[in-house]
C-alpha positions in Angstrom: -19.6 16.6 27.4 -21.5 15.8 30.6 -20.5 13.2 33.1 -23.5 11.1 32.0 -22.2 11.1 28.4 -18.7 10.1 29.4 -20.0 7.3 31.7 -22.4 6.0 29.0 -19.5 5.9 26.4 -17.2 4.2 28.9 -19.8 1.5 29.9 -20.5 0.9 26.3 -16.9 0.3 25.3 -16.1 -1.9 28.3 -19.2 -4.1 27.7 -18.3 -4.3 24.0 -14.8 -5.5 24.5 -15.9 -8.0 27.1 -18.4 -9.6 24.7 -16.3 -9.3 21.5 -13.1 -10.9 22.7 -14.4 -14.4 23.2 -16.6 -14.1 20.1 -13.4 -13.4 18.1 -12.0 -16.7 19.2 -15.2 -18.5 18.2 -15.1 -16.8 14.7 -11.6 -18.2 14.1 -13.0 -21.7 14.2 -15.7 -20.7 11.6 -13.1 -19.2 9.3 -10.8 -22.2 9.6 -13.6 -24.7 8.8 -13.0 -26.4 12.1 -15.7 -28.1 14.2 -17.5 -25.7 16.5 -17.7 -26.8 20.1 -21.2 -26.9 21.5 -22.7 -26.7 18.0 -21.9 -30.2 16.8 -25.6 -30.9 16.3 -25.6 -28.2 13.6 -22.9 -30.1 11.6 -25.6 -32.5 10.4 -27.7 -29.6 9.1 -24.6 -28.1 7.5 -23.7 -31.4 5.7 -27.3 -31.9 4.5 -27.4 -28.4 3.0 -24.1 -29.0 1.1 -25.5 -32.3 -0.3 -28.8 -30.6 -1.3 -26.9 -27.8 -3.1 -24.4 -30.1 -4.7 -21.4 -28.4 -3.0 -18.1 -30.0 -2.1 -17.1 -28.0 1.0 -13.5 -29.3 0.7 -13.0 -27.6 -2.7 -11.2 -24.2 -2.6 -11.9 -21.3 -4.9 -9.6 -18.8 -6.6 -10.6 -15.2 -6.3 -12.4 -15.1 -9.6 -14.6 -18.2 -8.8 -15.2 -16.7 -5.3 -16.3 -13.4 -6.8 -18.5 -15.0 -9.4 -20.2 -17.1 -6.8 -20.7 -14.1 -4.6 -22.1 -11.9 -7.4 -24.4 -14.7 -8.7 -25.8 -15.4 -5.2 -26.5 -11.7 -4.4 -28.0 -11.1 -7.9 -30.5 -13.9 -7.3 -31.2 -12.4 -3.9 -32.1 -9.1 -5.6 -34.4 -10.8 -8.1 -36.2 -12.8 -5.3 -36.7 -9.7 -3.2 -38.0 -7.7 -6.1 -40.4 -10.5 -7.2 -41.9 -11.0 -3.7 -42.6 -7.2 -3.4 -44.2 -7.1 -6.8 -46.5 -10.1 -6.0 -47.2 -9.5 -2.3 -50.9 -8.6 -2.9 -51.5 -12.3 -3.9 -49.3 -13.9 -1.4 -50.2 -15.1 2.1 -49.4 -13.5 5.5 -50.8 -10.1 4.4 -53.5 -9.4 7.0 -53.7 -5.7 6.0 -54.2 -6.5 2.3 -51.3 -4.3 1.2 -51.0 -4.0 -2.6 -48.0 -4.7 -4.7 -45.0 -2.4 -4.3 -44.2 -0.1 -7.2 -41.5 -1.2 -9.7 -39.1 1.6 -8.8 -39.5 1.2 -5.0 -39.1 -2.6 -5.4 -35.9 -2.1 -7.4 -34.5 0.2 -4.8 -35.5 -2.0 -1.8 -34.2 -5.2 -3.4 -30.8 -3.8 -4.0 -30.8 -2.0 -0.7 -31.3 -5.2 1.4 -29.1 -7.4 -0.8 -26.2 -4.9 -0.5 -26.5 -4.7 3.3 -27.6 -1.0 2.9 -31.3 -1.3 4.0 -32.1 2.2 2.8 -35.9 2.5 3.1 -37.8 4.9 0.9 -41.1 3.4 2.2 -42.9 3.0 5.5 -42.6 -0.6 6.6 -45.9 -0.9 8.5 -47.9 0.7 5.6 -46.2 -0.9 2.6 -44.8 -4.4 3.3 -46.8 -7.5 4.3 -45.6 -9.9 7.0 -44.4 -12.4 4.4 -42.3 -9.7 2.6 -40.8 -8.5 5.8 -40.0 -12.1 7.0 -39.1 -14.0 3.8 -37.0 -11.6 1.7 -36.2 -8.6 3.8 -35.2 -10.5 6.9 -33.6 -13.2 4.7 -31.5 -10.7 3.0 -30.5 -9.3 6.4 -28.8 -12.6 7.1 -27.4 -13.3 3.6 -25.9 -9.8 3.0 -24.3 -9.8 6.5 -22.8 -13.3 5.8 -21.5 -12.1 2.5 -19.6 -9.3 4.2 -18.1 -11.7 6.7 -17.1 -14.1 3.9 -15.2 -11.4 2.1 -13.4 -10.5 5.3 -12.4 -14.1 5.9 -11.2 -14.3 2.3 -8.9 -11.2 2.7 -7.5 -12.5 6.0 -6.7 -15.8 4.3 -4.8 -13.8 1.7 -2.5 -12.4 4.4 -2.2 -15.7 6.4 -1.8 -18.1 3.5 1.6 -19.3 2.3 1.7 -19.4 -1.5 -1.9 -20.7 -1.7 -4.0 -20.8 -4.9 -7.3 -20.4 -3.2 -9.0 -18.0 -0.7 -11.6 -20.4 0.7 -15.0 -21.5 -0.5 -17.7 -18.8 -0.7 -20.6 -21.2 -0.1 -18.9 -22.6 3.0 -18.1 -19.2 4.4 -21.7 -18.0 3.7 -23.4 -21.0 5.3 -21.1 -21.3 8.4 -21.4 -17.5 9.1 -25.2 -17.8 8.9 -25.7 -21.1 10.6 -23.2 -20.9 13.5 -23.0 -17.2 14.1 -25.8 -15.0 12.8 -28.7 -17.3 13.6 -27.7 -18.2 17.2 -26.9 -14.6 18.1 -30.2 -13.4 16.6 -32.2 -15.9 18.6 -30.5 -14.8 21.8 -30.9 -11.1 21.0 -34.6 -11.5 19.9 -35.5 -13.1 23.2 -33.7 -10.4 25.1 -35.5 -7.7 23.1 -38.9 -9.4 23.7 -38.2 -9.4 27.4 -38.0 -5.6 27.1 -41.3 -5.2 25.2 -40.4 -5.6 21.5 -43.4 -7.3 19.9 -43.4 -10.6 18.0 -46.8 -11.7 16.6 -48.8 -12.3 13.5 -51.9 -10.3 14.6 -53.8 -7.9 12.5 -53.3 -4.2 13.3 -55.2 -3.0 16.4 -57.6 -0.1 16.5 -57.5 1.4 20.0 -59.5 4.2 21.6 -57.5 7.3 22.7 -57.8 8.4 26.3 -58.5 11.9 25.0 -59.5 13.0 21.4 -56.7 14.7 19.4 -57.7 17.8 17.3 -55.5 18.7 14.4 -55.5 20.6 11.2 -54.9 19.0 7.8 -54.4 20.4 4.3 -57.3 19.6 2.0 -56.5 17.8 -1.2 -58.4 17.1 -4.4 -59.2 13.7 -6.0 -55.6 13.6 -7.4 -54.1 14.2 -4.0 -53.0 17.8 -4.9 -53.2 20.5 -2.2 -56.1 22.9 -2.4 -55.5 26.6 -2.0 -57.6 29.6 -1.0 -58.2 32.6 -3.3 -55.2 34.2 -1.7 -53.0 31.2 -2.5 -52.7 29.9 1.0 -53.2 26.2 1.8 -56.8 25.3 2.5 -57.0 23.4 5.8 -59.7 21.6 7.7 -59.9 20.8 11.4 -60.2 17.1 12.3 -60.6 15.2 15.5 -59.1 11.7 16.1 -60.7 9.4 18.7 -58.9 6.2 17.8 -55.4 5.1 16.7 -54.2 2.1 14.6 -51.3 0.2 16.2 -49.2 -1.8 13.8 -48.4 -5.3 14.8 -46.1 -8.0 13.4 -43.0 -10.2 13.9 -40.7 -7.4 14.9 -38.2 -8.9 17.4 -37.0 -11.5 14.9 -36.2 -8.8 12.3 -34.9 -6.4 14.8 -32.2 -8.8 16.1 -30.6 -9.5 12.7 -31.1 -5.9 11.6 -28.6 -4.9 14.3 -26.3 -7.8 14.5 -25.9 -7.8 10.7 -25.4 -4.0 10.6 -28.4 -3.9 8.2 -30.5 -1.2 9.8 -33.8 -1.7 8.0 -36.6 -1.2 10.5 -39.9 -3.1 10.6 -41.5 0.3 11.3 -40.9 3.6 9.5 -39.5 5.3 12.5 -37.0 2.4 13.0 -35.5 2.1 16.5 -37.3 5.3 17.6 -40.5 3.2 17.6 -41.5 1.9 21.1 -42.4 -1.5 19.6 -38.8 -1.8 18.2 -36.8 -0.2 21.0 -38.9 0.3 24.2 -36.5 0.9 27.0 -33.1 2.3 27.9 -31.8 -1.3 28.3 -33.1 -2.4 24.9 -31.3 0.7 23.5 -28.0 -0.3 25.0 -28.4 -3.9 23.8 -29.1 -2.5 20.3 -26.0 -0.3 20.3 -23.8 -3.3 21.5 -25.3 -5.5 18.8 -24.3 -3.1 16.1 -20.6 -3.1 17.0 -20.4 -6.7 18.3 -19.4 -8.7 15.2 -17.2 -5.9 13.6 -15.2 -5.7 16.9 -15.0 -9.5 17.2 -13.6 -9.7 13.6 -10.7 -7.6 14.6 -9.7 -10.2 17.3 -10.3 -13.0 14.8 -8.1 -11.2 12.3 -5.2 -11.0 14.8 -5.4 -14.7 15.7 -5.7 -15.8 12.1 -2.6 -14.0 11.0 -0.7 -15.3 14.0 -0.3 -12.0 15.9 -3.1 -10.8 18.1 -1.3 -7.4 18.3 -2.3 -6.8 14.7 -6.0 -7.1 15.6 -5.5 -4.8 18.6 -3.8 -2.2 16.3 -6.7 -2.1 13.9 -9.2 -2.0 16.7 -7.2 0.8 18.4 -7.4 2.9 15.3 -11.1 2.3 15.0 -11.8 3.1 18.6 -9.8 6.3 18.7 -11.6 7.8 15.7 -15.0 6.6 17.0 -14.5 8.1 20.5 -13.5 11.5 19.1 -16.4 11.6 16.7 -19.0 10.3 19.2 -17.7 12.9 21.7 -18.2 15.7 19.2 -21.8 14.5 18.4 -22.8 14.3 22.1 -21.2 17.7 22.8 -22.9 19.4 19.8 -26.3 18.0 20.8 -25.9 19.2 24.4 -25.7 22.9 23.2 -28.7 25.2 22.9 -29.3 27.0 19.6 -27.1 30.1 19.5 -30.0 32.1 18.2 -31.8 31.6 21.5 -28.9 33.2 23.5 -29.8 36.3 25.4 -33.6 35.9 25.0 -36.0 35.9 27.9 -36.7 32.3 28.9 -40.4 32.9 28.7 -40.1 33.8 25.1 -38.4 30.5 24.1 -39.9 28.1 26.7 -41.4 26.0 24.0 -38.2 25.8 22.0 -35.4 25.6 24.6 -35.0 22.2 26.1 -33.2 21.3 29.3 -29.7 20.1 28.6 -29.4 20.9 25.0 -31.2 20.0 21.7 -34.0 17.5 22.3 -35.7 18.2 18.9 -36.3 14.9 17.1 -35.2 12.7 20.0 -37.1 10.3 22.2 -37.5 11.4 25.8 -36.9 7.7 27.0 -33.4 7.9 25.6 -32.4 11.5 26.0 -29.6 13.4 24.3 -26.6 11.3 25.2 -28.0 7.9 24.2 -29.5 9.4 21.0 -26.2 11.1 19.9 -24.2 8.0 20.8 -26.6 5.8 18.8 -26.2 8.1 15.8 -22.4 7.9 15.9 -22.5 4.1 16.3 -25.0 3.4 13.5 -23.0 5.5 11.0 -19.6 4.4 12.2 -20.9 0.9 11.4 -22.7 0.5 8.1 -25.9 -0.1 10.0 -28.3 2.8 9.4 -30.7 2.0 12.3 -31.8 5.2 14.0 -33.4 6.1 17.3 -33.6 9.8 16.6 -34.2 12.1 13.7 -30.7 13.0 12.3 -32.4 15.8 10.3 -33.1 17.6 13.6 -29.5 17.4 14.9 -27.5 20.5 15.3 -25.3 21.2 12.2 -22.1 19.8 13.9 -24.1 16.9 15.3 -25.3 16.1 11.8 -21.8 16.5 10.5 -20.6 13.6 12.6 -22.7 10.9 11.0 -21.9 12.3 7.6 -18.1 12.2 8.2 -18.2 8.7 9.8 -19.8 7.4 6.6 -17.5 9.3 4.4 -14.4 7.9 6.0 -15.5 4.7 4.2 -17.5 3.0 7.0 -14.3 1.6 8.4 -14.6 2.8 12.0 -15.8 -0.6 13.1 -18.0 -0.5 9.9 -20.4 -3.2 8.8 -20.0 -6.9 9.5 -16.9 -7.8 7.4 -16.9 -4.6 5.4 -15.5 -2.6 8.3 -12.5 -4.8 8.7 -11.7 -5.3 5.1 -12.2 -1.6 4.5 -9.7 -0.8 7.3 -7.2 -3.3 6.0 -7.3 -1.5 2.7 -6.3 1.7 4.5 -3.6 -0.3 6.3 -2.2 -1.4 3.0 -2.2 2.2 1.8 -0.5 3.3 5.1 2.4 0.8 4.7 2.8 1.8 1.0 3.1 5.5 2.0 5.5 4.7 4.8 7.5 2.5 2.4 7.9 5.4 0.0 9.0 7.7 2.8 11.9 5.4 3.9 12.7 4.1 0.4 11.8 0.4 1.1 9.4 -2.0 -0.6 6.3 -1.9 1.5 5.2 -5.1 3.4 2.2 -5.9 5.5 2.0 -9.0 7.5 4.8 -10.6 5.6 3.4 -9.9 2.2 4.9 -7.5 -0.3 2.6 -4.7 -1.4 3.2 -4.2 -5.1 1.6 -2.4 -8.0 -1.4 -4.8 -8.4 -2.4 -4.4 -4.8 -2.1 -0.6 -5.0 -4.3 -0.5 -8.1 -7.0 -2.6 -6.3 -6.6 -0.4 -3.3 -7.1 2.8 -5.3 -10.2 1.4 -7.0 -11.7 0.2 -3.6 -11.1 3.6 -2.0 -12.0 6.0 -4.8 -15.2 4.3 -6.2 -17.4 5.4 -3.3 -16.5 9.1 -3.3 -17.0 9.1 -7.0 -20.5 7.7 -6.6 -21.4 10.1 -3.7 -20.1 13.3 -5.3 -21.4 12.6 -8.8 -24.8 11.4 -7.5 -25.1 14.5 -5.4 -24.2 16.8 -8.2 -26.7 15.2 -10.6 -29.4 15.4 -7.9 -29.0 19.1 -7.2 -28.9 20.0 -10.9 -31.7 17.8 -12.2 -35.3 19.0 -11.7 -36.5 15.6 -10.3 -33.7 15.7 -7.8 -34.4 19.2 -6.6 -38.1 18.4 -6.4 -37.5 16.0 -3.5 -35.7 18.6 -1.3 -38.0 19.7 1.5 -35.7 22.3 3.1 -34.1 25.3 1.4 -30.5 26.3 1.4 -27.6 24.5 2.9 -29.7 22.1 4.9 -31.4 20.9 1.7 -28.0 20.3 0.1 -26.9 18.3 3.3 -30.0 16.1 2.9 -29.0 15.2 -0.7 -25.3 14.7 0.2 -26.3 12.5 3.2 -28.6 10.4 1.0 -25.9 9.5 -1.5 -23.2 9.2 1.2 -25.5 6.7 3.0 -26.4 4.8 -0.2 -22.9 4.4 -1.7 -21.4 3.5 1.7 -24.1 0.9 2.3 -25.3 2.6 5.5 -29.0 3.2 5.0 -29.7 6.0 7.5 -31.2 9.3 6.2 -31.7 12.9 7.2 -35.3 12.1 6.3 -36.1 15.6 5.1 -35.6 14.4 1.5 -38.6 13.0 -0.4 -36.7 10.0 -1.8 -39.4 7.6 -2.7 -39.6 8.8 -6.3 -38.5 7.1 -9.5 -35.5 9.4 -9.7 -34.1 8.8 -6.2 -35.1 5.1 -6.2 -33.1 4.4 -9.3 -30.2 6.8 -8.6 -29.7 5.6 -5.0 -30.3 1.9 -6.0 -27.4 2.2 -8.5 -25.2 3.9 -5.9 -25.9 1.1 -3.4 -25.1 -1.7 -5.9 -21.9 -0.3 -7.3 -20.8 1.0 -3.8 -21.0 -2.5 -2.5 -19.7 -4.7 -5.3 -17.2 -2.5 -7.0 -15.4 -2.5 -3.6 -15.8 -6.2 -2.9 -14.4 -7.4 -6.3 -11.1 -5.5 -6.0 -10.7 -6.7 -2.5 -11.2 -10.4 -3.5 -8.7 -9.8 -6.4 -6.2 -8.5 -3.8 -6.9 -11.5 -1.5 -6.1 -13.8 -4.4 -2.9 -12.0 -5.2 -1.7 -11.9 -1.6 -2.6 -15.6 -1.0 -0.3 -16.6 -3.9 2.7 -14.7 -2.4 5.2 -16.2 0.0 5.2 -14.8 3.5 8.5 -13.0 4.2 10.4 -13.3 7.4 10.5 -10.4 9.8 13.8 -8.5 9.7 15.3 -5.5 11.3 14.1 -3.4 8.4 10.5 -4.6 8.6 8.1 -1.8 9.6 6.2 -2.8 12.8 2.4 -2.6 12.1 1.2 -3.1 15.7 2.6 -0.2 17.6 1.4 3.4 18.4 3.3 4.9 15.5 1.5 2.6 13.0 -1.9 3.3 14.6 -1.3 7.1 14.4 -0.3 6.7 10.7 -3.4 4.6 10.0 -5.7 7.1 11.6 -4.0 9.9 9.7 -4.5 8.2 6.3 -8.1 7.4 7.0 -8.9 10.9 8.1 -6.8 12.5 5.3 -8.5 10.6 2.5 -11.9 11.4 3.9 -11.1 15.1 4.2 -9.5 15.4 0.8 -12.5 13.7 -0.9 -15.4 15.5 0.9 -14.3 18.7 2.5 -15.6 20.9 -0.3 -19.0 19.2 -0.2 -19.1 19.4 3.6 -18.2 23.1 3.4 -21.3 23.7 1.3 -23.5 21.8 3.7 -23.2 21.4 7.4 -20.2 23.6 8.0 -21.8 26.7 6.4 -25.1 25.8 8.1 -23.3 25.8 11.5 -21.8 29.3 10.8 -25.2 30.6 9.8 -26.5 29.8 13.3 -24.5 32.8 14.5 -25.8 35.3 11.9 -29.3 35.5 13.2 
């Protein structure tokens, strides 16, 4: 790694901790339903919304009621998002007169945004109207993020409660997370991004004249859109000249802010945070990276305070940080290496391919290698999926890092809420394994971990690998799945593996070499996103209910400390080991073999 990379990583972590620590204190008040200082004027709005919805905020919920409310709300969100897409041609705020979105794409997108995945098989600026982007896509960015925070609060209450029957109220958690946390932070970040040049308007698209005409070749097609070939079977091309360019406009900053803070990742434009209207400067890029990790980090501090021992929060955060730093360093190092196949060649022969400082293919020059590789590690460590570079163009080991970070379960900081509750599941497994080793009933935070908790843990951990590996296997066997693979060999397999890994782990980023906007992939990935989200959440809520009903045990000399270096090391080991055992055969068929192939040419 270069000095620049190390300095960038250090600055990022210092700023992150400085911002997240006080935010963690603030979030404790949200979770405890206490009045929020400085936000008292919003309490009137909060009370009015409860009355309008007929909700008694003082009524607690058992885990079953909590789960049913969560599933019902998110299902209604899917239906609303689907409906607006299917009707957008007849709805207002559609200056480009975009038509209705196809049924399979609407299905995929509706589940994607409701599940906090934000996988996009479409081009935003060529498919979605302003109303669709603002009303249902941005709306689901808020609600899916608040849902994750609510589940994290419920699980923390399970640990901190003393023989309680309830785990909180889903509607209160949802509303307070949105009203007091996500909305204010989004306003602040949107204004900051606009100051850097991120656009926010309702203008029609602009047709601008190029400073110099651009000449290019294009494959000719027939009336059905099929490519035409010459008598020899080669593609028939034509030379065209472009003198103008259409610049897409829209309310971008408002969606950009919650896309990052809520670890959603769905970009207004197809190229996401690589687009200069979404991410114009190095400073906006740093702000976006900080926004992705801000709430997941703050939740670790909130967790420590809510269970009465801030050291527990530091332990979880320490495990996350160590794994992240190692993986981010590998990504930055890999992208700073030149292609081995270029070694020994005359520089004049490869001047067009060899870039100063490493692999610049697929990266924006305004960010460079270090900031692009770090962004890739951040967005896949969190379940965000926003991208400022083409992951498909990374070196094999550079592309391996985003894959592995997702396959670890999106628990290395992870999504808002989902990262913390995912890591706590691994913490439960860690104390269970440690308990078996010393012959003692495992305990975590004063609660006995028994057979029910371990069954729920097993379901929550194993359901995602099952979805990823089965989905990948079906895709590479079925003809419709293979038809979408643009690159042959191991890289094509990596594209499919990445797609299902991203979908089932609710990340949303892609290698982008896969033609996924087809009925096959829209349906398969949609199902992976839905089950990957909610078949994890329900067992976690069940575990929260079970833990809340148990008495908190006193700490004794035989209690295993869960805040020291030994526990952090064990936790890291369990997270990495589970990821390796689940995915190493698939990784060996994809990026690992592809890396070795670099040295055979």
